[in-house]
SERO-4910 file (N, C-alpha, C, O; in steps of 0.05 Angstrom, whole numbers):
BEGIN
 pado doro    nc1    nc2    nc3   cac1   cac2   cac3    cc1    cc2    cc3    oc1    oc2    oc3
  Met    A    414     24    -25    430     43    -41    413     68    -47    390     66    -54
  Ile    A    426     92    -43    412    117    -48    423    129    -74    447    134    -76
  Leu    A    406    134    -93    413    147   -117    408    177   -113    389    185   -100
  Ser    A    424    194   -125    421    223   -122    415    236   -149    428    229   -169
  Val    A    396    254   -149    389    269   -173    387    298   -166    374    305   -147
  Leu    A    400    315   -181    398    344   -177    381    355   -199    388    353   -223
  Ala    A    358    367   -192    339    376   -212    334    406   -207    328    414   -185
  Cys    A    336    421   -228    330    450   -227    301    455   -235    290    441   -252
  Ala    A    289    475   -223    262    482   -230    260    489   -259    277    504   -270
  Ala    A    240    479   -273    236    484   -301    225    512   -307    229    523   -328
  Gly    A    211    523   -287    201    550   -290    175    552   -304    163    574   -305
  Asn    A    164    530   -316    139    531   -330    117    515   -317     96    512   -328
  Thr    A    122    505   -293    102    490   -278     81    509   -267     88    531   -258
  Glu    A     56    501   -268     35    518   -259     28    513   -230      5    515   -221
  Gly    A     49    507   -213     45    501   -185     33    525   -170     20    521   -150
  Gly    A     38    549   -180     27    573   -167      1    582   -179     -9    604   -172
  Asp    A    -12    566   -196    -37    573   -209    -59    578   -188    -61    563   -168
  Asp    A    -75    599   -192    -96    605   -173   -117    583   -171   -131    582   -151
  Arg    A   -118    565   -190   -137    543   -189   -129    523   -168   -146    506   -159
  Met    A   -104    523   -159    -94    504   -140    -94    516   -112    -74    529   -104
  Asn    A   -116    513    -97   -117    522    -70   -109    498    -52   -125    480    -49
  Val    A    -86    499    -41    -75    477    -25    -74    485      4    -64    507     11
  Tyr    A    -83    467     22    -83    473     50    -69    450     65    -69    427     57
  His    A    -57    457     88    -43    437    104    -62    417    115    -84    424    125
  Asn    A    -54    392    115    -69    370    127    -97    368    116   -116    361    130
  Glu    A   -100    373     90   -126    369     76   -121    352     52   -100    354     39
  Asn    A   -141    335     44   -138    319     20   -146    336     -4   -151    360     -2
  Phe    A   -147    323    -27   -153    337    -52   -181    349    -52   -187    368    -66
  Trp    A   -199    338    -36   -226    347    -35   -231    368    -13   -253    379    -12
  Gly    A   -211    372      4   -215    391     26   -218    420     16   -204    428     -2
  Lys    A   -235    434     29   -240    462     22   -225    482     39   -226    506     34
  Gly    A   -210    471     59   -193    489     75   -209    509     92   -199    531     96
  Arg    A   -232    501    101   -248    519    118   -232    527    142   -221    510    157
  His    A   -232    553    147   -218    565    170   -188    561    168   -174    564    188
  Lys    A   -177    553    145   -149    550    142   -138    570    121   -153    579    103
  Lys    A   -113    577    123   -101    596    105    -88    580     82    -74    560     86
  Lys    A    -92    590     58    -81    577     34    -50    578     35    -38    598     42
  Leu    A    -38    555     28     -9    554     28      3    568      4    -10    571    -16
  Thr    A     28    576      7     42    589    -15     57    569    -32     70    551    -22
  Ala    A     54    571    -58     66    551    -77     94    560    -86     98    583    -92
  Phe    A    112    540    -86    139    544    -96    143    523   -119    143    499   -113
  Ser    A    146    533   -143    148    515   -166    174    498   -165    195    508   -158
  Ala    A    171    473   -173    194    455   -175    199    447   -204    221    448   -214
  Gly    A    177    439   -218    179    432   -246    199    410   -252    213    412   -272
  Cys    A    200    390   -235    220    369   -237    208    343   -247    188    334   -236
  Ser    A    218    332   -269    209    307   -279    233    288   -281    254    295   -291
  Phe    A    230    263   -271    252    244   -271    241    216   -271    217    212   -266
  Ser    A    258    197   -276    250    168   -277    262    154   -253    285    157   -246
  Trp    A    245    138   -240    253    122   -217    247     93   -224    224     84   -222
  Cys    A    268     78   -231    266     50   -238    244     46   -259    228     27   -257
  Gly    A    244     63   -279    225     60   -301    199     75   -297    183     77   -316
  Gln    A    193     86   -273    169    101   -269    174    131   -271    192    141   -258
  Gln    A    159    144   -288    162    172   -292    147    188   -271    123    185   -268
  Leu    A    162    205   -256    150    222   -236    153    251   -242    173    259   -253
  Leu    A    133    267   -234    134    296   -237    129    308   -210    109    302   -197
  Ile    A    147    326   -202    143    342   -177    137    370   -186    155    385   -193
  Pro    A    112    379   -187    105    405   -197    110    428   -177    119    449   -185
  Ala    A    106    423   -151    108    445   -132    109    435   -104    102    412    -97
  Val    A    120    452    -87    119    449    -58    104    472    -46    107    495    -56
  Tyr    A     87    467    -27     70    488    -15     77    491     15     80    471     29
  Thr    A     80    516     24     88    521     52     70    542     65     57    558     51
  Gly    A     68    540     91     54    559    107     61    556    136     76    538    143
  Ser    A     50    572    153     57    571    182     49    544    195     62    536    214
  Glu    A     28    531    184     19    506    195     36    482    187     39    463    203
  Gly    A     47    483    163     63    461    153     68    463    124     66    485    112
  Ala    A     75    441    111     81    441     82     67    418     69     59    398     82
  Val    A     64    420     43     50    400     26     67    395      1     78    413    -11
  Leu    A     69    369     -6     83    361    -30     63    347    -48     50    328    -40
  Asp    A     62    355    -73     46    341    -93     64    325   -112     85    335   -121
  Ile    A     56    300   -117     72    282   -134     54    271   -156     32    262   -150
  Cys    A     62    273   -181     47    262   -203     62    239   -216     85    242   -225
  Ala    A     50    216   -216     63    192   -227     50    184   -253     26    179   -254
  Arg    A     65    184   -274     55    177   -301     53    147   -305     72    133   -298
  Val    A     30    138   -315     26    109   -320     18    106   -350     -3    116   -357
  Pro    A     35     94   -366     27     90   -394      0     77   -397     -6     58   -383
  Ala    A    -17     87   -415    -44     76   -418    -43     47   -426    -61     31   -417
  Gln    A    -23     38   -441    -21     10   -449    -16     -8   -425    -25    -31   -424
  Asp    A     -2      2   -405      3    -14   -380    -23    -17   -365    -29    -39   -354
  Met    A    -39      4   -363    -64      2   -349    -84    -16   -364    -99    -30   -351
  Ala    A    -83    -14   -391   -101    -31   -407    -94    -61   -403   -112    -77   -400
  Ala    A    -68    -67   -403    -59    -95   -399    -68   -105   -371    -75   -128   -368
  Tyr    A    -66    -88   -351    -74    -95   -324   -104   -102   -323   -112   -122   -311
  Leu    A   -121    -85   -335   -150    -89   -334   -158   -113   -351   -178   -126   -344
  Lys    A   -143   -119   -372   -150   -143   -388   -143   -168   -372   -158   -187   -373
  Lys    A   -120   -167   -358   -112   -190   -342   -131   -194   -319   -140   -217   -313
  Trp    A   -138   -172   -305   -155   -174   -282   -183   -163   -289   -192   -143   -278
  Asn    A   -196   -177   -308   -223   -169   -315   -243   -175   -293   -236   -187   -273
  Arg    A   -268   -167   -297   -288   -170   -276   -290   -199   -268   -293   -205   -244
  Lys    A   -290   -218   -288   -294   -246   -281   -272   -255   -262   -277   -270   -243
  Arg    A   -247   -247   -268   -225   -256   -251   -225   -242   -224   -218   -253   -204
  Arg    A   -233   -216   -225   -234   -201   -199   -255   -213   -181   -250   -216   -157
  Met    A   -278   -221   -192   -299   -232   -175   -292   -260   -165   -304   -270   -146
  Ala    A   -272   -273   -178   -265   -300   -171   -242   -301   -150   -234   -322   -142
  Leu    A   -232   -277   -142   -211   -277   -123   -220   -289    -96   -241   -281    -86
  Lys    A   -206   -309    -86   -214   -323    -62   -193   -323    -40   -199   -321    -17
  Thr    A   -168   -325    -48   -147   -328    -28   -132   -301    -24   -132   -284    -41
  Pro    A   -121   -298      0   -105   -274      6    -82   -271    -14    -75   -248    -22
  Gln    A    -70   -293    -23    -49   -291    -43    -58   -279    -69    -44   -263    -81
  Asp    A    -82   -286    -78    -93   -275   -102    -98   -245    -99    -92   -230   -118
  Arg    A   -108   -237    -76   -114   -209    -72    -88   -192    -70    -86   -170    -80
  Glu    A    -67   -204    -58    -42   -190    -57    -30   -186    -84    -19   -165    -90
  Gln    A    -32   -206   -101    -22   -204   -128    -37   -183   -144    -26   -167   -159
  Phe    A    -64   -183   -141    -81   -164   -155    -74   -136   -147    -72   -118   -165
  Gln    A    -69   -131   -122    -63   -104   -113    -35    -96   -121    -30    -73   -128
  Ser    A    -16   -114   -119     12   -107   -124     17   -102   -154     36    -87   -160
  Glu    A      1   -113   -171      5   -110   -200     -8    -85   -211     -5    -78   -235
  Asn    A    -24    -71   -195    -38    -47   -204    -18    -25   -210     -5    -15   -192
  Pro    A    -15    -17   -236      6      2   -242      0     31   -233     17     48   -234
  Ile    A    -25     36   -225    -32     63   -217    -35     67   -187    -45     87   -178
  Ser    A    -25     47   -172    -27     50   -143     -1     63   -132     21     59   -144
  Gly    A     -3     78   -111     20     90    -99     35     69    -82     23     57    -64
  Asp    A     60     65    -87     76     44    -74    101     55    -61    121     41    -59
  Phe    A    100     80    -52    124     92    -40    117    113    -19     95    124    -20
  Ala    A    136    118     -1    133    139     18    155    160     13    176    153      2
  Val    A    151    184     21    170    206     15    175    222     40    157    233     52
  Glu    A    201    224     48    209    242     69    219    268     56    232    267     35
  Met    A    214    290     69    222    316     57    236    334     77    229    335    101
  Ser    A    255    348     67    268    370     83    269    394     65    273    392     41
  Leu    A    266    418     77    268    443     62    291    459     74    293    464     98
  Asp    A    309    467     56    333    481     64    347    467     87    355    479    107
  Gln    A    350    441     84    363    423    103    349    421    130    361    413    150
  Thr    A    324    429    132    308    426    156    288    403    152    270    405    134
  Ala    A    290    382    167    273    359    164    244    365    173    240    380    192
  Leu    A    225    353    159    197    356    166    186    329    176    198    308    172
  Ile    A    162    330    188    149    305    198    126    299    180    107    315    177
  Arg    A    126    275    168    104    267    151     79    263    167     79    248    187
  Arg    A     57    275    159     32    275    174     11    257    161      2    238    174
  Met    A      3    263    137    -19    248    124    -15    249     94      0    266     84
  Ser    A    -29    232     80    -27    231     51    -54    223     39    -70    210     53
  Cys    A    -58    229     14    -82    220     -1    -74    217    -30    -52    226    -38
  Ser    A    -91    204    -45    -84    199    -73   -110    201    -90   -132    198    -81
  Leu    A   -105    205   -116   -127    208   -135   -116    199   -163    -93    204   -169
  Ala    A   -133    186   -179   -124    176   -205   -140    190   -227   -163    197   -224
  Trp    A   -126    192   -250   -139    202   -275   -133    182   -297   -111    173   -300
  Tyr    A   -154    175   -312   -152    155   -333   -159    167   -361   -175    185   -363
  Thr    A   -145    156   -381   -151    165   -408   -179    155   -416   -189    136   -405
  Pro    A   -192    169   -435   -219    160   -444   -220    131   -453   -240    117   -448
  Asp    A   -199    122   -466   -199     94   -475   -199     74   -452   -212     53   -453
  Ile    A   -185     81   -431   -185     64   -407   -212     64   -393   -222     44   -384
  Leu    A   -224     88   -392   -251     90   -379   -272     73   -393   -290     63   -381
  Gln    A   -268     70   -419   -289     56   -435   -280     30   -447   -294     18   -464
  Met    A   -257     19   -438   -245     -3   -452   -261    -30   -448   -258    -48   -465
  Glu    A   -277    -32   -427   -292    -57   -423   -319    -51   -411   -321    -32   -395
  Asp    A   -339    -67   -418   -366    -62   -408   -368    -70   -378   -389    -64   -366
  Asp    A   -348    -83   -367   -349    -90   -339   -327    -75   -324   -316    -85   -305
  Asn    A   -320    -51   -334   -297    -36   -322   -304    -27   -294   -328    -27   -287
  Pro    A   -284    -20   -278   -289    -13   -250   -299     16   -247   -302     25   -224
  Phe    A   -305     30   -269   -314     57   -268   -345     58   -273   -358     37   -272
  Ser    A   -355     81   -279   -384     84   -284   -391     69   -310   -377     72   -330
  Ala    A   -413     54   -310   -420     38   -333   -433     54   -355   -428     48   -379
  Glu    A   -448     75   -349   -463     90   -369   -447    113   -381   -445    116   -405
  Asn    A   -435    129   -364   -421    153   -373   -395    155   -357   -392    173   -340
  Pro    A   -376    138   -363   -351    138   -347   -336    164   -350   -332    174   -373
  Gln    A   -327    176   -328   -312    201   -329   -295    203   -304   -300    190   -284
  Asn    A   -274    219   -307   -256    224   -284   -269    243   -264   -287    258   -271
  Glu    A   -259    242   -239   -268    260   -219   -260    289   -226   -239    293   -239
  Lys    A   -276    308   -218   -270    336   -224   -244    345   -212   -229    361   -225
  Asp    A   -237    335   -188   -212    343   -176   -188    332   -191   -167    345   -192
  Ala    A   -191    308   -204   -170    297   -220   -166    314   -245   -143    319   -254
  Glu    A   -188    324   -257   -186    341   -281   -173    367   -273   -157    378   -289
  Lys    A   -179    378   -250   -167    402   -240   -136    400   -238   -121    418   -245
  Leu    A   -127    377   -227    -99    372   -225    -86    369   -252    -64    380   -257
  Met    A    -99    356   -271    -88    352   -298    -83    380   -311    -63    384   -323
  Gln    A   -103    398   -308   -100    424   -320    -79    441   -306    -64    455   -319
  Ala    A    -79    441   -280    -61    458   -265    -32    450   -269    -14    467   -270
  Tyr    A    -27    424   -272      1    414   -275      9    407   -303     31    397   -308
  Gly    A     -9    411   -322     -3    407   -350      6    378   -357     25    374   -372
  Cys    A     -8    359   -345      0    331   -349     -9    320   -377    -29    328   -388
  Asp    A      7    302   -387      3    290   -413    -24    274   -413    -27    256   -396
  Arg    A    -42    281   -431    -68    267   -431    -68    242   -447    -90    229   -451
  Asp    A    -46    233   -457    -44    207   -470    -37    185   -450    -36    162   -458
  Ser    A    -32    193   -426    -25    174   -405    -45    175   -382    -59    195   -379
  Cys    A    -44    155   -365    -59    156   -340    -41    168   -319    -16    168   -321
  Trp    A    -53    178   -297    -37    191   -277    -47    184   -249    -71    181   -244
  His    A    -27    181   -231    -33    177   -202    -23    202   -187      1    207   -188
  Phe    A    -41    216   -174    -33    240   -160    -32    234   -130    -50    222   -119
  Gly    A    -10    242   -117     -7    239    -89     -2    266    -75     13    282    -86
  Arg    A    -15    270    -53    -10    294    -37     -3    286     -9    -17    271      4
  Ile    A     20    297      0     30    290     27     33    316     43     44    335     34
  Ser    A     22    315     67     24    338     86     46    332    106     49    310    116
  Tyr    A     61    353    113     83    351    132     79    372    154     70    395    149
  Asp    A     87    365    178     88    385    200    116    395    203    136    381    196
  Trp    A    119    419    213    145    430    219    157    416    244    144    414    264
  Lys    A    182    408    241    196    396    264    210    417    280    213    415    304
  Glu    A    219    438    265    232    460    278    217    486    270    192    485    267
  Gln    A    231    507    266    218    532    257    209    529    228    223    517    212
  Pro    A    186    541    221    176    540    194    196    552    174    209    572    179
  Val    A    198    539    151    214    549    128    194    560    108    184    545     91
  Leu    A    189    585    109    167    597     93    175    605     65    158    609     48
  Ser    A    201    608     61    211    616     34    234    597     26    257    606     23
  Pro    A    228    571     23    249    552     17    262    556    -11    248    563    -30
  Gln    A    287    550    -12    301    552    -38    308    524    -49    312    521    -73
  Glu    A    308    504    -31    315    477    -39    299    457    -23    294    460      1
  Ala    A    290    436    -37    276    414    -24    292    388    -29    302    384    -51
  Cys    A    295    372     -8    308    346    -11    287    324     -5    275    324     16
  Leu    A    282    307    -25    261    286    -23    275    259    -22    291    253    -39
  Ser    A    267    243     -3    277    215     -1    254    196     -6    236    194     10
  Phe    A    255    183    -29    234    164    -37    241    136    -27    264    126    -31
  His    A    222    123    -14    225     96     -3    203     78    -14    180     83     -8
  Ala    A    210     59    -30    190     40    -41    179     23    -18    193     14     -1
  Lys    A    152     20    -19    139      3      2    142    -26     -6    138    -33    -29
  Pro    A    150    -43     13    152    -72      6    125    -83     -2    104    -75      8
  Val    A    125   -102    -20    101   -116    -28    104   -146    -20    126   -157    -22
  Pro    A     82   -158    -11     84   -186     -3     86   -205    -27     71   -202    -47
  Val    A    105   -223    -27    109   -242    -48    111   -270    -36    128   -275    -19
  Thr    A     93   -288    -44     93   -316    -34    116   -332    -47    118   -333    -71
  Ala    A    132   -344    -30    155   -359    -40    149   -389    -43    158   -402    -62
  Ser    A    133   -400    -24    127   -429    -25    102   -435     -8     94   -418      8
  Cys    A     91   -458    -11     69   -467      5     75   -495     16     89   -511      3
  Phe    A     64   -501     40     68   -528     51     45   -533     70     31   -515     79
  Thr    A     40   -559     75     18   -567     93     30   -578    119     50   -593    119
  Ala    A     17   -571    141     26   -580    167      3   -588    185    -19   -576    184
  Asp    A      7   -609    201    -13   -617    221      2   -625    247     25   -617    251
  Ala    A    -11   -639    265      0   -645    291     25   -663    289     41   -664    307
  Ser    A     29   -676    266     52   -694    263     76   -681    249     95   -694    241
  Cys    A     76   -654    246     96   -641    230    123   -637    245    142   -629    233
  Lys    A    123   -642    271    148   -636    287    172   -651    275    171   -675    270
  Gly    A    193   -636    271    218   -648    260    221   -645    230    243   -649    219
  Arg    A    200   -636    216    202   -632    187    218   -607    181    218   -588    196
  Thr    A    232   -608    158    246   -584    148    237   -579    120    231   -597    105
  Ile    A    237   -553    113    227   -544     87    247   -524     76    255   -505     90
  Gln    A    256   -529     51    275   -510     38    260   -493     18    242   -502      4
  Phe    A    267   -467     17    256   -449     -2    275   -426     -5    294   -423     11
  Ser    A    271   -409    -25    289   -386    -30    273   -360    -31    249   -360    -37
  Ser    A    287   -338    -26    275   -312    -26    271   -303    -55    289   -306    -72
  Pro    A    247   -293    -62    242   -284    -90    257   -258    -95    258   -249   -118
  Ala    A    268   -245    -75    282   -220    -79    311   -224    -88    320   -211   -107
  Asp    A    326   -242    -74    354   -245    -81    363   -274    -84    387   -279    -88
  Gly    A    344   -293    -82    352   -321    -85    364   -334    -61    372   -357    -63
  Gln    A    366   -320    -39    378   -331    -14    362   -356     -6    338   -355     -5
  Glu    A    377   -377      0    364   -402      8    358   -402     39    375   -393     55
  Tyr    A    335   -412     46    327   -413     74    317   -441     81    307   -455     64
  Thr    A    320   -448    106    310   -474    116    291   -469    139    298   -455    158
  Leu    A    267   -480    136    247   -477    157    245   -503    173    241   -524    161
  Ala    A    249   -501    199    246   -525    216    220   -522    232    216   -503    246
  Leu    A    202   -542    229    177   -542    242    179   -556    270    189   -578    271
  His    A    169   -542    290    171   -553    318    145   -563    328    143   -575    350
  Gly    A    123   -558    314     97   -567    323     75   -550    312     78   -527    305
  Cys    A     51   -562    311     27   -549    302      4   -558    320     -2   -582    321
  Glu    A     -9   -540    334    -30   -547    353    -55   -531    349    -54   -507    342
  Leu    A    -78   -543    355   -104   -530    354   -108   -512    378   -101   -521    401
  Lys    A   -118   -488    374   -123   -470    396   -151   -458    393   -160   -451    371
  Arg    A   -166   -457    415   -192   -445    415   -192   -419    433   -181   -420    455
  Phe    A   -203   -398    422   -205   -372    436   -234   -366    442   -251   -369    425
  Asp    A   -239   -357    466   -266   -348    473   -269   -319    464   -259   -301    477
  Leu    A   -285   -315    442   -289   -289    431   -317   -279    436   -326   -261    422
  Ser    A   -331   -290    456   -358   -283    461   -362   -254    470   -383   -243    468
  Gly    A   -340   -243    481   -343   -216    492   -333   -194    474   -331   -171    483
  Ile    A   -327   -200    449   -316   -180    431   -336   -174    408   -354   -190    403
  Gly    A   -332   -151    395   -347   -145    371   -377   -140    376   -385   -134    399
  Ala    A   -393   -141    355   -421   -136    356   -436   -158    372   -428   -181    371
  Lys    A   -457   -150    386   -471   -169    403   -486   -190    387   -491   -212    396
  Asp    A   -495   -183    362   -511   -202    347   -494   -217    326   -505   -228    307
  Val    A   -468   -219    331   -451   -233    312   -435   -254    327   -425   -249    349
  Ile    A   -433   -277    315   -416   -299    325   -391   -301    309   -391   -300    285
  Tyr    A   -368   -303    323   -342   -303    311   -329   -331    312   -332   -345    331
  Pro    A   -315   -338    290   -300   -364    291   -279   -363    313   -267   -342    318
  Glu    A   -275   -386    326   -258   -387    350   -234   -405    348   -217   -405    366
  Tyr    A   -232   -422    327   -211   -442    325   -189   -433    306   -195   -421    285
  Cys    A   -164   -438    313   -142   -434    295   -120   -454    302   -120   -466    323
  Gln    A   -101   -456    284    -77   -472    288    -53   -454    294    -50   -433    281
  Leu    A    -37   -462    313    -12   -447    319     12   -464    309     15   -486    318
  Leu    A     28   -452    292     51   -465    282     76   -454    295     81   -430    295
  Ser    A     93   -472    306    118   -464    318    141   -471    299    141   -494    289
  Tyr    A    159   -452    294    180   -458    274    205   -441    280    204   -422    296
  Ser    A    226   -448    267    250   -431    267    260   -431    238    254   -449    222
  Ile    A    275   -410    231    284   -406    204    314   -400    204    324   -385    220
  Thr    A    328   -413    185    357   -410    182    364   -402    154    354   -415    135
  Pro    A    380   -381    149    389   -362    169    366   -345    180    345   -343    167
  Glu    A    370   -332    203    349   -315    215    343   -291    196    361   -281    182
  Ile    A    319   -283    196    310   -260    180    291   -243    197    276   -253    212
  Asp    A    293   -217    194    276   -199    209    247   -204    204    238   -209    182
  Ser    A    231   -203    226    203   -209    224    188   -190    206    166   -196    196
  Ser    A    199   -166    201    186   -147    183    189   -154    154    176   -143    137
  Leu    A    207   -173    148    213   -180    121    203   -208    114    203   -216     90
  Phe    A    193   -223    134    184   -250    128    162   -258    148    162   -250    171
  Arg    A    143   -274    138    122   -284    155    111   -310    143    115   -316    119
  Ile    A     97   -325    159     83   -349    150     53   -345    156     46   -337    179
  Cys    A     36   -350    137      7   -346    142     -9   -367    127      1   -382    110
  Asp    A    -34   -369    134    -53   -388    123    -58   -381     94    -62   -358     87
  Cys    A    -59   -402     77    -66   -397     49    -95   -390     45   -102   -377     26
  Ala    A   -112   -398     64   -141   -393     62   -148   -369     80   -133   -363     99
  Gln    A   -170   -357     75   -178   -333     91   -194   -341    115   -200   -324    132
  Gly    A   -202   -366    118   -217   -375    142   -246   -369    139   -256   -363    117
  Asp    A   -261   -371    161   -290   -367    161   -297   -338    169   -283   -325    185
  His    A   -318   -328    156   -329   -302    163   -347   -303    187   -360   -324    192
  Pro    A   -349   -282    203   -369   -282    225   -397   -285    214   -402   -279    190
  Gln    A   -416   -294    230   -443   -298    221   -462   -286    242   -455   -283    265
  Lys    A   -486   -280    233   -506   -269    251   -515   -290    272   -517   -314    266
  Ala    A   -519   -281    296   -525   -299    318   -552   -313    314   -555   -335    324
  Asp    A   -571   -300    300   -597   -312    297   -599   -330    272   -620   -340    265
  Ser    A   -576   -335    259   -576   -352    235   -580   -381    244   -569   -390    264
  Leu    A   -598   -395    229   -603   -423    236   -582   -442    225   -578   -464    236
  Glu    A   -568   -433    204   -547   -449    193   -521   -433    193   -522   -409    194
  Lys    A   -499   -447    193   -473   -433    194   -466   -424    166   -454   -439    150
  Lys    A   -473   -400    160   -468   -388    134   -451   -363    138   -454   -349    159
  Asn    A   -435   -357    119   -419   -332    121   -438   -309    120   -458   -309    106
  Cys    A   -431   -288    134   -448   -264    136   -435   -242    120   -418   -228    130
  Pro    A   -443   -238     94   -430   -218     77   -433   -190     86   -417   -173     80
  Asp    A   -455   -184    102   -459   -157    111   -447   -152    138   -447   -130    148
  Gly    A   -436   -173    150   -424   -170    177   -395   -162    174   -385   -157    152
  Pro    A   -381   -160    197   -353   -153    197   -336   -174    183   -344   -197    180
  Cys    A   -312   -166    176   -293   -185    163   -285   -206    183   -288   -203    208
  Ala    A   -275   -228    173   -266   -250    190   -245   -239    209   -226   -225    202
  Cys    A   -249   -246    235   -230   -236    255   -204   -253    254   -203   -275    242
  Ser    A   -184   -242    266   -158   -257    268   -146   -252    295   -151   -232    308
  Val    A   -130   -271    303   -116   -268    329    -86   -264    322    -74   -282    310
  Met    A    -75   -241    330    -48   -234    323    -28   -247    343    -21   -235    363
  Leu    A    -19   -271    336      0   -285    353     26   -290    338     46   -299    351
  Ala    A     28   -284    312     52   -289    298     75   -273    309     71   -250    317
  Gly    A     98   -285    311    122   -271    321    138   -290    339    138   -314    335
  Asp    A    152   -278    358    169   -294    375    153   -310    395    132   -301    405
  Ser    A    161   -335    400    147   -353    418    157   -350    447    145   -361    465
  Gly    A    178   -335    451    190   -333    477    215   -350    479    232   -346    497
  Ile    A    218   -370    462    242   -387    461    261   -375    440    252   -372    417
  Pro    A    286   -369    446    304   -357    427    305   -373    401    309   -398    401
  Gly    A    301   -359    378    303   -372    352    277   -386    343    276   -395    321
  Thr    A    257   -387    361    232   -400    354    210   -380    351    208   -361    367
  His    A    193   -383    331    172   -364    325    145   -379    323    145   -403    321
  Thr    A    124   -364    324     97   -375    323     81   -361    301     81   -336    300
  Ala    A     67   -376    285     48   -365    265     20   -375    271     17   -399    278
  Ala    A      1   -358    269    -27   -366    274    -42   -367    247    -39   -350    230
  Ser    A    -58   -388    244    -74   -391    220    -98   -372    220   -101   -357    240
  Ser    A   -114   -372    199   -140   -358    200   -158   -371    220   -152   -392    230
  Met    A   -180   -358    226   -199   -368    246   -221   -384    232   -230   -378    210
  Tyr    A   -231   -406    246   -251   -424    235   -272   -430    256   -266   -429    280
  Phe    A   -296   -436    247   -318   -444    266   -314   -472    277   -320   -477    300
  Glu    A   -303   -490    260   -299   -517    269   -269   -523    271   -253   -510    258
  Pro    A   -262   -541    289   -233   -548    291   -222   -558    265   -234   -573    250
  Val    A   -198   -549    258   -184   -557    234   -159   -572    242   -144   -564    261
  Thr    A   -154   -594    229   -131   -611    236   -106   -606    218    -84   -614    225
  Gln    A   -111   -594    195    -89   -590    175    -92   -563    162   -114   -555    154
  Ile    A    -70   -549    160    -70   -522    148    -49   -521    125    -27   -532    128
  Gln    A    -57   -508    103    -37   -503     82    -26   -475     87    -41   -455     86
  Trp    A      0   -474     92     13   -449     99     29   -438     75     34   -453     56
  Arg    A     35   -413     75     52   -401     54     73   -384     67     68   -370     87
  Thr    A     97   -385     56    119   -368     65    119   -342     49    118   -343     24
  Val    A    119   -319     62    115   -294     49    138   -275     55    145   -271     79
  Phe    A    151   -264     35    172   -244     38    161   -217     31    145   -214     13
  Glu    A    170   -197     46    163   -169     39    186   -159     22    209   -155     32
  Val    A    181   -153     -3    201   -148    -23    200   -118    -32    179   -109    -41
  Lys    A    222   -104    -30    223    -77    -42    232    -80    -71    253    -91    -77
  Gln    A    215    -70    -89    220    -74   -117    235    -50   -130    241    -50   -154
  Lys    A    242    -30   -113    257     -7   -123    278      1   -102    273     -2    -78
  Glu    A    300     11   -112    320     22    -94    310     49    -84    295     63    -98
  Asp    A    319     57    -60    312     84    -51    324    105    -69    345    101    -82
  Leu    A    311    128    -69    320    149    -87    320    176    -72    300    182    -58
  Glu    A    341    191    -76    341    218    -64    342    239    -86    358    237   -105
  Val    A    324    258    -84    322    279   -104    324    306    -91    310    312    -72
  Arg    A    342    323   -102    344    351    -93    331    369   -114    337    368   -138
  Leu    A    314    387   -104    299    405   -121    306    434   -115    307    442    -92
  Leu    A    312    450   -136    315    479   -133    288    491   -137    276    488   -158
  Leu    A    278    506   -117    251    517   -119    252    546   -128    270    561   -122
  Ser    A    231    553   -143    229    581   -153    208    595   -137    188    584   -129
  Thr    A    212    621   -132    194    637   -116    168    641   -131    168    642   -155
  Pro    A    145    644   -116    119    648   -129    117    675   -142     97    681   -154
***
């Protein structure tokens, strides 16, 4: 469902402030060397998207392309509750992929959407994006094991610059996003209207867990989608051990785990592979240094490798999921069913832009 909002420029946004030198295809820290500064067109639009307050201060254009700045307000109490729940002790204890997914998805100051833009009904091509966060003093200092500087916690200078240029409320935390777009057709150098299409990024949500081994053929498992409650039936067709020869990949002085389990299954009703997957509950073994006398995980080495086999098996209606990789053969794997869930409806916003 697409919601429509018509927003007129407020006229008091500092999007054209000389302190804001914005360049195409540059992040917040870019100095725009050998590039021409883009022209700012004020939008001054503030609106709520499923409870999240967003501010669009300005759109910037030039012959190379266009840039959109988005400011997302995060109540300080929401950020404080998140840091209390995910304190250092709990963060350091994260072990499973499911725990890490939950930790990341609950962060209220993370960017969780993509934005398509057109100017005067001319579509643009999304090129690159970057983000930056600003925190209230209380959040910076709220715990002695906070994720910021321990001695003199402070925000980045570029975040302070954005706060001043866009007049953001200092009683809240803010997530700043900058998106660069390329021209698809002729440049629109003096736009009067911008149309923004916001698309929430799906987040992984684990629906159920089950254990499977070589004897699993013929088993069925029932579970429901956390998004809409739709009931699904998983039919297991087999689980077999597979060894891959990884001696020729990666760093020469690193040994990689070679064993994994392959699970064959079908699901009723069918669901698009981009919305559902089955994966190992454990992260598997990490690579280790070749000269190690004992099989120990190598914290300084590369992350645990994976073999991307999940998907269609070649038999209609049958799919294959691959477990994490292990140094020793594993006979039993605990799997989890994961849905990619969009937590917000898409939103379309039309902005009337004011000339610089």
